[in-house]
C-alpha atoms as one frame of an Amber mdcrd trajectory, in Angstrom:
protein
 -44.659 -31.944 -52.024 -42.617 -28.731 -52.541 -40.980 -26.665 -49.951 -44.012
 -23.775 -50.725 -46.923 -26.197 -49.630 -45.105 -28.349 -47.119 -46.999 -27.358
 -43.892 -44.980 -26.274 -40.557 -43.803 -28.557 -38.052 -44.784 -28.497 -34.170
 -41.696 -26.881 -33.038 -41.196 -29.303 -30.231 -42.473 -29.239 -26.430 -39.114
 -28.037 -25.515 -39.898 -24.522 -27.370 -43.227 -24.265 -26.057 -41.707 -24.641
 -22.823 -38.765 -21.960 -23.611 -41.407 -19.714 -25.152 -43.969 -19.977 -22.022
 -40.971 -19.350 -19.792 -39.723 -16.523 -21.449 -43.386 -14.884 -21.848 -43.743
 -15.096 -17.951 -40.260 -14.006 -17.258 -40.450 -10.832 -19.140 -44.205 -10.094
 -17.763 -43.489 -11.099 -14.231 -39.866 -10.162 -13.315 -39.978  -6.500 -14.708
 -43.511  -5.568 -12.717 -41.620  -4.612  -9.228 -38.774  -2.645 -11.220 -41.318
  -0.631 -13.356 -43.005  -0.245  -9.701 -40.189   0.607  -8.224 -38.949   3.434
 -10.741 -42.202   4.848 -10.770 -42.692   5.013  -6.983 -39.438   6.736  -6.620
 -39.694   9.090  -9.673 -39.373  12.708  -8.619 -40.709  15.160 -11.661 -38.513
  17.877 -12.734 -39.896  21.260 -11.694 -40.899  23.268 -15.244 -41.756  26.840
 -14.706 -44.224  27.091 -17.304 -46.319  24.266 -15.471 -46.940  26.432 -12.472
 -47.678  29.646 -14.364 -51.255  30.893 -13.664 -51.433  32.108 -17.005 -51.439
  28.709 -18.530 -54.923  27.413 -19.301 -55.784  24.312 -17.052 -56.433  21.992
 -19.860 -52.988  22.716 -21.158 -51.299  22.501 -18.096 -52.862  18.756 -17.295
 -52.134  17.720 -20.818 -48.352  19.012 -20.921 -48.156  17.128 -17.135 -49.489
  14.054 -18.390 -46.909  14.399 -21.687 -44.025  15.275 -19.499 -44.446  12.900
 -16.890 -44.655   9.952 -19.110 -41.599  11.449 -21.366 -39.475  12.089 -18.217
 -40.290   8.288 -17.072 -39.447   7.056 -20.408 -36.148   8.669 -20.364 -35.522
   6.962 -17.053 -33.437   3.919 -17.871 -34.472   2.421 -14.572 -38.066   2.744
 -16.037 -37.597   2.167 -19.803 -35.388  -0.721 -20.014 -38.096  -3.016 -17.876
 -40.803  -1.602 -19.642 -39.238  -2.245 -22.872 -38.499  -6.166 -21.746 -42.245
  -6.288 -20.753 -43.239  -5.123 -24.161 -41.304  -7.546 -25.554 -42.653 -10.183
 -23.469 -46.488  -9.307 -25.006 -44.770  -9.458 -28.307 -43.690 -12.583 -27.551
 -47.076 -13.643 -26.376 -48.883 -12.690 -29.570 -46.619 -14.756 -31.735 -46.916
 -17.520 -29.829 -50.649 -17.214 -29.205 -51.274 -17.964 -33.126 -49.755 -21.627
 -32.797 -50.487 -22.721 -29.325 -53.863 -23.901 -28.082 -55.074 -20.695 -26.313
 -56.853 -22.800 -23.560 -53.676 -23.862 -22.434 -51.306 -20.988 -23.195 -52.859
 -18.073 -21.430 -53.500 -20.085 -17.962 -49.679 -21.119 -17.932 -48.020 -17.858
 -19.082 -50.199 -15.879 -16.549 -49.242 -18.250 -13.834 -45.653 -18.119 -14.827
 -45.870 -14.342 -14.312 -47.328 -14.703 -10.871 -44.333 -16.776 -10.413 -41.641
 -14.357 -11.785 -43.636 -11.369 -10.122 -42.347 -12.789  -6.981 -38.861 -13.593
  -7.776 -38.906  -9.978  -9.232 -40.258  -8.642  -6.016 -37.330 -10.312  -4.539
 -35.019  -9.157  -6.977 -35.917  -5.264  -6.986 -36.271  -4.543  -3.248 -35.308
  -7.497  -1.548 -39.099  -8.793  -0.032 -38.880 -11.690   2.028 -40.910 -14.877
   0.571 -43.205 -15.792   2.943 -43.898 -19.703   3.811 -47.418 -19.472   2.486
 -46.200 -17.837  -0.697 -43.845 -20.969  -1.179 -46.914 -22.802  -1.105 -48.846
 -21.046  -3.486 -45.920 -20.964  -6.000 -46.051 -24.831  -5.520 -49.905 -24.884
  -5.895 -49.721 -22.512  -8.982 -47.188 -25.478 -10.674 -49.316 -27.926  -9.678
 -52.123 -26.523 -11.288 -50.219 -25.732 -14.601 -48.854 -29.542 -14.321 -52.340
 -30.520 -14.121 -53.573 -28.354 -17.149 -50.951 -29.926 -19.297 -51.797 -33.315
 -18.117 -55.704 -32.739 -18.942 -54.575 -31.576 -22.376 -52.281 -34.109 -23.436
 -54.633 -36.829 -22.485 -57.199 -35.411 -24.715
């Protein structure tokens, strides 16, 4: 067979695991940092947004525009957002090659696990015993999903 007609080889279990972990981490760890930056955000005052002569619809649209613009210029918000969106790009690259019924629950479960870790990193929120138990059960569930697909 020529190089143009060869079928792509399976990337292997290790690469799938790395891909799933990267997407879960990009989605999960960044969520608490995005939330922290948004909660702590205080918009700069702009005189023309308080001017009564400016029509209400225009004022509302400008407020929305400047809120998004100012947040995106804030590194504590923009950097985690870009990482989170990068995780979405990785997800869509993986979804074309992985089994959908396996990938979606695994990645979303990993995002939950990494959100707990990110919450601890971002705001030093202590992880309760019930959360640890829930995280362990999520890992068991991921293992069962993988095992059920492998058994077929």
